[in-house]
N, C-alpha and C positions, 0 to 999 in steps of 0.2 A: 339624584332623581333618575329612575329607570323609565324609559319610554318604550312601549311595545310597538309593533308594526303598524298599529292604527293611530298612534299619536297619544294614547292614553298613558297616564303616569301612575305610579304606585303611591304617590304622595298627594295629600289634599291640595287643591288649588287655592282655596280661600280659608280664612280663619274660621268661618262658620263650619266648613266641612271638617276642619281639624277638631272641632268641639263636639262632633256627633258621637254619642255614646249609646250603646245597646243597653237600655234600661232593664232588659231581662237578665242581664249578667251583673247587676249591682249587688253588692253585699248589703246586709241589713243596715250597717252604719252609713254606707254611701246613700242608700235610699232615704234614710232619715234626714240626711243633710241636703237632699234634693230641694232646691228652691229656698233654702234656709234664709238667704239674704234678700230674697225678692218677694216671698209670699208671707202673708199673715192670715190666719184663720179666725173667723168670727163665729162664735157659738152661743146660742141662747142658754142662759143659766139662771138660777135663782141665787141671789146674793143677799144675805141678811133678810130673807123673806120677801125680797122684791125682785121682779123680773129684771134682768140685765143682760149684757152681752160681753162675754169673755173674749179677749184677744190672745191668740196663741201663736207662737213661732211655728214654722213648718215642721220642726222636730217635736212639737207638742208642748214645749215649755210655755207656761203661762206668762203673759207679758203685762196685761192690764184688764180692767173692767170698765165698760161704758154703760150709761143708763139707756142708750138706744142704739140701734144698728147704724143710723146715719152718723152719729158721733164716733162710733167705733171705726167705721170706714174712713171718715175724715182723718182720724188720728193715724191710721195706717198709711194713708196717702201722704200725709204730712212728713212721714218718715221715708218717703220714696219707695214704698212697698205696694204690693197689689193685694187688696182685700179679697178673701174667698169665704163665702158663707157656708157653714157646715150645719146641716139640719139633723 
């Protein structure tokens, strides 16, 4: 650990600081994986001629379909993820 004359270090002081990433420099693959294990997107769709709500992983992979938005959000939360509505 290097310390300058003002007491500042060149290494992060906390785990949160160590995890900071400049999202402007992410590759397309890294960007697609951003939030993959934490977020699931809910999108209105028509399934078999009936309005429904599709649940997709952060990378766009289809995961499930629910008959209403509340059930879709509940299913996502049950899997310890955060639902995000896509219009």
